[in-house]
N, CA and C atoms as an extended XYZ file, in Angstrom:
210
Properties=species:S:1:pos:R:3:atomname:S:1:resname:S:1:resid:I:1 pbc="F F F"
N        66.389      107.808       97.113 N   UNK     1
C        67.882      108.075       97.541 CA  UNK     1
C        68.615      107.707       96.213 C   UNK     1
N        69.466      108.904       95.908 N   UNK     2
C        70.376      109.019       94.810 CA  UNK     2
C        71.442      108.081       94.680 C   UNK     2
N        72.338      107.567       93.758 N   UNK     3
C        73.485      106.982       94.022 CA  UNK     3
C        74.478      107.915       94.776 C   UNK     3
N        74.661      109.247       94.573 N   UNK     4
C        75.415      110.004       95.107 CA  UNK     4
C        75.070      110.260       96.886 C   UNK     4
N        73.541      110.346       96.859 N   UNK     5
C        73.357      110.334       98.430 CA  UNK     5
C        73.671      109.119       99.231 C   UNK     5
N        73.441      107.988       98.472 N   UNK     6
C        73.792      106.699       99.142 CA  UNK     6
C        75.187      106.567       99.460 C   UNK     6
N        76.298      107.037       98.559 N   UNK     7
C        77.472      106.775       98.311 CA  UNK     7
C        78.105      107.930       99.779 C   UNK     7
N        77.492      109.094       99.821 N   UNK     8
C        77.680      109.982      100.736 CA  UNK     8
C        77.337      109.311      102.317 C   UNK     8
N        76.150      108.532      102.135 N   UNK     9
C        75.602      108.042      103.421 CA  UNK     9
C        76.467      106.776      103.824 C   UNK     9
N        76.920      106.144      102.831 N   UNK    10
C        78.170      105.134      103.361 CA  UNK    10
C        79.508      105.343      104.106 C   UNK    10
N        79.711      106.713      103.329 N   UNK    11
C        81.001      107.349      103.854 CA  UNK    11
C        80.746      107.892      105.142 C   UNK    11
N        79.361      108.479      105.609 N   UNK    12
C        79.430      109.098      106.815 CA  UNK    12
C        79.536      107.670      108.086 C   UNK    12
N        78.789      106.603      107.263 N   UNK    13
C        78.779      105.232      108.266 CA  UNK    13
C        80.333      104.821      108.410 C   UNK    13
N        80.892      104.980      107.551 N   UNK    14
C        82.417      104.602      107.389 CA  UNK    14
C        82.888      105.347      108.513 C   UNK    14
N        83.127      106.344      108.693 N   UNK    15
C        83.495      107.515      109.387 CA  UNK    15
C        83.303      107.440      110.947 C   UNK    15
N        81.720      107.174      111.039 N   UNK    16
C        81.359      106.974      112.377 CA  UNK    16
C        81.955      105.614      113.114 C   UNK    16
N        81.947      104.691      112.328 N   UNK    17
C        82.549      103.382      112.816 CA  UNK    17
C        83.889      103.434      113.034 C   UNK    17
N        84.791      104.273      112.039 N   UNK    18
C        86.176      104.342      112.495 CA  UNK    18
C        86.380      105.346      113.464 C   UNK    18
N        85.442      106.240      113.897 N   UNK    19
C        85.884      107.167      115.119 CA  UNK    19
C        85.511      106.701      116.238 C   UNK    19
N        84.783      105.398      116.427 N   UNK    20
C        84.363      105.024      117.599 CA  UNK    20
C        85.511      104.463      118.435 C   UNK    20
N        85.874      103.403      118.151 N   UNK    21
C        87.115      102.748      118.706 CA  UNK    21
C        88.447      102.689      118.075 C   UNK    21
N        89.429      102.492      118.911 N   UNK    22
C        90.582      102.268      118.422 CA  UNK    22
C        91.416      101.490      119.296 C   UNK    22
N        92.655      100.975      118.641 N   UNK    23
C        93.434       99.993      119.577 CA  UNK    23
C        94.711      100.991      119.485 C   UNK    23
N        94.871      101.077      120.981 N   UNK    24
C        96.192      101.729      121.424 CA  UNK    24
C        97.190      100.888      122.178 C   UNK    24
N        98.349      101.543      122.412 N   UNK    25
C        99.221      100.895      123.223 CA  UNK    25
C        99.802      101.589      124.135 C   UNK    25
N        99.558      101.145      125.559 N   UNK    26
C       100.275      101.669      126.757 CA  UNK    26
C       101.335      101.134      127.489 C   UNK    26
N       102.336      101.902      127.757 N   UNK    27
C       103.318      101.276      128.526 CA  UNK    27
C       103.247      101.417      130.054 C   UNK    27
N       103.149      100.270      131.055 N   UNK    28
C       103.002      100.283      132.308 CA  UNK    28
C       104.085       99.324      133.197 C   UNK    28
N       104.760       99.825      133.790 N   UNK    29
C       105.519       98.696      134.456 CA  UNK    29
C       106.328       97.817      133.542 C   UNK    29
N       106.848       98.630      132.739 N   UNK    30
C       107.727       98.094      131.511 CA  UNK    30
C       107.172       96.593      130.618 C   UNK    30
N       106.077       96.884      130.885 N   UNK    31
C       105.007       95.976      129.721 CA  UNK    31
C       104.300       97.105      128.733 C   UNK    31
N       103.784       96.617      127.437 N   UNK    32
C       103.297       96.994      126.704 CA  UNK    32
C       101.999       96.686      126.389 C   UNK    32
N       100.948       97.243      127.249 N   UNK    33
C        99.306       96.920      126.806 CA  UNK    33
C        98.720       97.129      125.684 C   UNK    33
N        98.372       96.273      125.054 N   UNK    34
C        97.342       96.635      123.949 CA  UNK    34
C        95.953       96.897      124.410 C   UNK    34
N        95.432       97.940      124.074 N   UNK    35
C        94.124       98.047      124.685 CA  UNK    35
C        93.236       98.835      123.677 C   UNK    35
N        91.908       98.856      123.976 N   UNK    36
C        90.949       99.152      122.921 CA  UNK    36
C        90.151      100.284      123.610 C   UNK    36
N        90.259      101.524      122.928 N   UNK    37
C        89.766      102.751      123.703 CA  UNK    37
C        88.369      103.201      122.887 C   UNK    37
N        87.360      103.396      123.453 N   UNK    38
C        86.159      103.840      122.799 CA  UNK    38
C        86.111      105.438      122.665 C   UNK    38
N        85.051      105.347      121.875 N   UNK    39
C        84.919      107.184      121.536 CA  UNK    39
C        84.981      108.117      122.914 C   UNK    39
N        84.453      107.648      123.931 N   UNK    40
C        84.551      108.361      125.190 CA  UNK    40
C        86.019      108.570      125.878 C   UNK    40
N        86.942      107.534      125.229 N   UNK    41
C        88.287      107.938      125.885 CA  UNK    41
C        88.496      106.675      127.016 C   UNK    41
N        87.620      106.029      127.338 N   UNK    42
C        87.726      104.650      128.053 CA  UNK    42
C        88.275      103.878      127.457 C   UNK    42
N        89.369      103.162      127.929 N   UNK    43
C        90.091      102.045      127.548 CA  UNK    43
C        90.431      100.834      128.430 C   UNK    43
N        90.245       99.681      127.781 N   UNK    44
C        90.399       98.411      128.779 CA  UNK    44
C        91.464       97.419      127.834 C   UNK    44
N        92.363       96.764      128.653 N   UNK    45
C        93.236       95.942      128.041 CA  UNK    45
C        92.699       94.957      127.364 C   UNK    45
N        93.467       94.354      126.475 N   UNK    46
C        93.241       93.157      125.728 CA  UNK    46
C        94.511       92.219      126.015 C   UNK    46
N        95.706       92.656      125.912 N   UNK    47
C        96.730       91.734      126.097 CA  UNK    47
C        97.864       92.372      126.246 C   UNK    47
N        98.930       91.843      126.650 N   UNK    48
C       100.166       92.521      126.942 CA  UNK    48
C       101.360       92.009      126.219 C   UNK    48
N       102.110       92.979      125.998 N   UNK    49
C       103.651       92.399      125.211 CA  UNK    49
C       104.748       92.973      125.845 C   UNK    49
N       105.863       92.146      125.793 N   UNK    50
C       107.144       92.533      126.311 CA  UNK    50
C       107.919       93.515      125.354 C   UNK    50
N       107.837       93.326      124.063 N   UNK    51
C       108.373       94.081      122.839 CA  UNK    51
C       107.499       95.079      122.500 C   UNK    51
N       107.638       96.415      122.420 N   UNK    52
C       107.019       97.397      122.132 CA  UNK    52
C       106.579       97.412      120.539 C   UNK    52
N       107.505       97.041      119.727 N   UNK    53
C       107.171       96.839      118.252 CA  UNK    53
C       106.059       95.945      118.134 C   UNK    53
N       106.158       94.713      118.495 N   UNK    54
C       104.962       93.828      118.513 CA  UNK    54
C       103.841       94.428      118.861 C   UNK    54
N       103.616       94.991      120.094 N   UNK    55
C       102.425       95.740      120.370 CA  UNK    55
C       101.881       96.845      119.526 C   UNK    55
N       102.951       97.475      118.970 N   UNK    56
C       102.538       98.435      117.937 CA  UNK    56
C       102.244       97.938      116.636 C   UNK    56
N       102.634       96.953      116.342 N   UNK    57
C       102.137       96.061      115.152 CA  UNK    57
C       100.850       95.760      115.273 C   UNK    57
N       100.542       94.999      116.255 N   UNK    58
C        99.210       94.450      116.734 CA  UNK    58
C        98.049       95.415      116.678 C   UNK    58
N        98.265       96.708      117.046 N   UNK    59
C        97.438       97.797      117.452 CA  UNK    59
C        97.100       98.164      115.827 C   UNK    59
N        98.242       98.241      115.101 N   UNK    60
C        97.793       98.906      113.603 CA  UNK    60
C        97.321       97.826      112.861 C   UNK    60
N        97.462       96.657      112.922 N   UNK    61
C        96.699       95.702      112.175 CA  UNK    61
C        95.317       95.421      112.596 C   UNK    61
N        95.128       95.625      113.853 N   UNK    62
C        93.612       95.736      114.221 CA  UNK    62
C        93.005       96.897      114.038 C   UNK    62
N        93.705       98.058      113.903 N   UNK    63
C        93.052       99.103      113.430 CA  UNK    63
C        92.822       99.259      112.202 C   UNK    63
N        93.756       98.677      111.103 N   UNK    64
C        93.501       98.639      109.892 CA  UNK    64
C        92.474       97.557      109.693 C   UNK    64
N        92.220       96.431      110.006 N   UNK    65
C        90.979       95.344      110.372 CA  UNK    65
C        89.918       96.042      110.326 C   UNK    65
N        89.698       96.969      111.325 N   UNK    66
C        88.658       97.592      111.568 CA  UNK    66
C        88.061       98.640      110.506 C   UNK    66
N        89.082       99.087      109.766 N   UNK    67
C        88.694       99.956      108.979 CA  UNK    67
C        88.214       99.489      107.928 C   UNK    67
N        88.826       98.319      107.340 N   UNK    68
C        88.481       97.524      106.226 CA  UNK    68
C        87.286       97.033      106.439 C   UNK    68
N        86.705       96.344      107.517 N   UNK    69
C        85.426       96.049      107.716 CA  UNK    69
C        84.285       96.878      107.736 C   UNK    69
N        84.461       98.248      108.322 N   UNK    70
C        83.624       99.548      108.047 CA  UNK    70
C        83.399       99.252      106.431 C   UNK    70
């Protein structure tokens, strides 16, 4: 495997990991739920916030950490 092929394979793996799951925020009943959504569109709650800005910040941080980890 050449260095270019290896770099391409790493990039594909990075994209696959980032496409799988995302952290999102949904508003329900006046609360803002931080949820993890998988590639199939299924989502489950992690925690809830009263302040929408805090929920959005938490989702952004978790998504960024996930991207850096990949």
